[in-house]
N, C-alpha and C positions, 0 to 999 in steps of 0.2 A: 504495499498500500505505498500509496505517495503524496504529495502535498498537490503537485503534477504530472500529467502520465508522463510529459518529458524529463528527461535529466538536462540541466540549466549546463552546466558546465563537467569536464572532464579532467578530475583533478583526482586520481586514486588515493597520492598521499596524505591530501586533507581527508577524502573518504574514507581512509581505514584510520587516520589519527580520531574520528568523529565517531567512527563504530565500536575503536577500541576505549573512547573517555564511555559510548552508551554501555558499553559490558561493565564497565566499571561503576557506572552511578548504580547500576540496578543490582551488582554484587554491594555498594553497600548501603541501599536502601534495605537488601534481606538480611544484611549484618544488624543494624540499625531495629528491626522488628525483633530478630532473636534473641537483643537484649533483655527486649519487656515482653516473649514470648513468654516467660514461666512465672510473670507476676499479673499479667493482665490476660483478660479473659479474649477469643481471637477478635468475638463480635466487634467488642469495645475496641481494639485495636483500628481496627479495620475503618470502622466510623472515625474518630477521630483523624485517622492518617487519611480517607477519605475526603473528608471536609476542607481539611488545607492541601490537597493534590487539586479535588474541584475547585476550588478558588484559583488556584495557579494557572486551570487549563484553561477557564472562562477568560482570566485576561489577557493569556495568550493567543486565544480564537480570535477577541478582538481584536487585537492588536495586529493581529493580520489579516482581519478579515474573513476569518473561517467560519466564523458564526453566524451570518449571513443564511448561510448553507445548514443552518441547525435540521431543518426537515432530515435533511441524508440520514440523523442517528435514528430513525424511527422505519430505515430501508430494511425487508429481511435479512440478507447476508451482514447487516451491521450486527441486530438484533441477534441473529445465532451466533454470532463471531463473542458478541459481550457477556452469552448465556455459557458459552463451554470457556469461554479467558474466566469466567465467577466462579463454576465447579472448580476449575483446575487453582484458583488462585489458593481456595481453604483446602483442597488437598496439598497444597504445596507448603504452605506454610504451617499447618498441623503437622505435616511428615522433616518442613527446616525446625521446629522448634524441640524436635526430638532426635536429630540427626545430625553430622556431622555438615555442615555447608557446603563443603570443597565435594563429600562426595553426592548432595543430592543434586548440585548444579553440573557435575560431572555428569549423573546418569542423564539431565534436561539436554546433554548436548547429543543426544542419541536421537531428536525431535527430526534435526532433518532429514536423517538415514530414514525415518519414517513418514513424513511428510513422501520423500519420494517411492516408497513401496505404496503409499495411500496412492502419489498419481498416476500409478503404475495399474492399482487396480481399479481403481474410480475413476480417473481424468482418461484413460486410455493414451498415459507417456510411456513413452517407450525407453529402458533403460537395458545397457549391455550386462553382462556376463558379471562385466571386470565390478561394475557398481552394485552387481547382488553380492556377488564376490564380499566387497566392502561393507554393505550392510550387513551379510551374517559374522564379519569380525569384529564391527561395531557391535552387536548382541552379546558376541562372547565376551567383548569389553565389560559390557554391562553386568554379565552373570561374574564377570572378576569381583565389578566392585561392588554387588551387593551379597554375592557370595552365601547362595541356599543351602543351608543346611546349619549354616556357623551362627554364632550365637549374638551374632549385629543382624540378623535378617529376623526383621518381624515384621508388626504390621502397619510399622510408617514406611520400611520399606515397600512395603507393597501399595500404599498410596504415592511416593514418587513414581512407583513403576505406570502406575496408573493415570501422572499427572503428564508423563508424557504422550501416553493416547489420545490424555482429552487436549493438549497444546499442539498436538498431530492434526487433530481432527479441526481444531479452530485453524491450522495455517492453511489446512487445505482448504477450507470456507474461505479463508480471508484471500482466494486467488477469485471468489469469486467478485470481491468487493467492485462495482464502477471504477474507475482509475481514478474520474475527479473531486470520488467524497475524499474530505481534507482527512489527514489522518488525524491531525488534534479532534477533529470531531467524533472517530473511531473511538479513541484510546478516553474523552471523555463518557462515550456512552459507558464503556466497560468498567471506568470507574465511577459512573453512578449505579450500574448495576451492582456491582460489585460491594459501595459502600450501603448502597438501601436491601441489600440481602445481608448487610451486616446489622444495620439498625434492627430487621425482624431477627436476626438470632440473638443479638439483645435481650427482645422480650421473652428469649429461653433462659440466656444464661442471667441474665439482670446488669445492668450497668455497674462497673464499679470506677470508684473514685479515679482519676488521672492524678499524680501529682505534678508538681511543674517539671522536674524532670524527667519525666514521661514522654509530658508533652512537649517539650522540647526536644526530645529523642525520634518522637513520629513527626512531627512538626519538620522535622531535619531529614526526616526518610520521606516525605510528600518532596521535598524540592528536588533532591537526586533522583525519586522514582519519575518527576517531570520533565527535570534536567537530561536524564535518558533518553525517553522518546522523544527529546526535541535535536540531540545529536542521532539519533536516528533518525530523525525528518531529514536533517541537514546530512545524512551522510547520500540517502538519496536523491538530495538534488543537486551533488558535489562529484557524483564519481555511479558507474553502474554498479549493479549488486554485485552481478560476475563477481567483481573486485577485492569489494571490503567483503564478500560473506565469511572468510575464512576468518577474519579477525572476530568473528563471534566465538571463536574458540578462547580468545581469550580471555572469557570468564571463568573459566579452567584456571589459569593464572591467578586472578585476582581473589578467588574462592579460598584456592589454597594457601597465599597470603594470611586473607581475613581468616580462614580456619588456625592455623597459626600463631598468629600476634596478637588476636583480640580471642578467640573460644578456647586456648591450648590443646590444636587436634592437628594429627598426623594419621594420614590414612595409611593402612600397613601395606607392605612388600605388593600384597596382590591387589589392592586394590589401585595400587599407584600404576600398576602393572596396564590394568583394565582400563584406567584414566588415558594411559597413553593410545593405546588400541582404541577408544573412542574417538579421541582425537584426530589421530593418523587416519583414522577409516574413513570419517568427516572429508577431511581434508582432502581426501583420496580422491572420492566421491564430488567435492566441487569443482577438485580441475580436471578429473572425467568431465563433469557436465558441461565446463568451457568447452 
């Protein structure tokens, strides 16, 4: 999805920088949410962060003129994407609060592989045997990361794998979005649905008092979330997707840094090998598709 159907310039170096910053922004957002995840109910977290994020996105949409196309938020493809994104958000954060951020992030890097597979199965897209092999290697990497039968494999690992499927379906549905639908409005629709669902969840969990420190953490998380979204949009405006997509895998690097510095977590040797296989298979598939 993009703000306009054309790429306004061809600056792969700048586009790669924007993509790297976007991945850093998403990981920082996740890290901040994980910091308060054990102290606040999920519904409360999403309502507070969502309020700040909605305000920021509306300001950006007004500044760029995107808000004048507000009716596009209610199209079937946008609402379908927001629905899958909402389900994925709840499963992802539930898993994130109980697993290493590096492990969860690495598992999510198989999404492009699954999108490729879905494209073949449901959109009649053709992929060669080499990319099919790369997909299999990527899924072997996932098995090494989650390690079925080990003590680390549990309910939350299953949730993380469910997120991969939901995000892959979401991204496959994204291909059906009209090219002139502003990305900011697609993002706003997602955040609105996540926040409203969070408000309903609060009715079940109850709203917990949020301290000044927690408000600061959640408001900062919303800034990095919106900034990451903005950098994704800038990436698509200054460079072709095929040249910047490999830099999505810098999310693994950022999450490993966060896991080590912030949460004192390090993956074991088998998980590390799995992470390498996931990244290598994804990068190979991207270069083959080019």
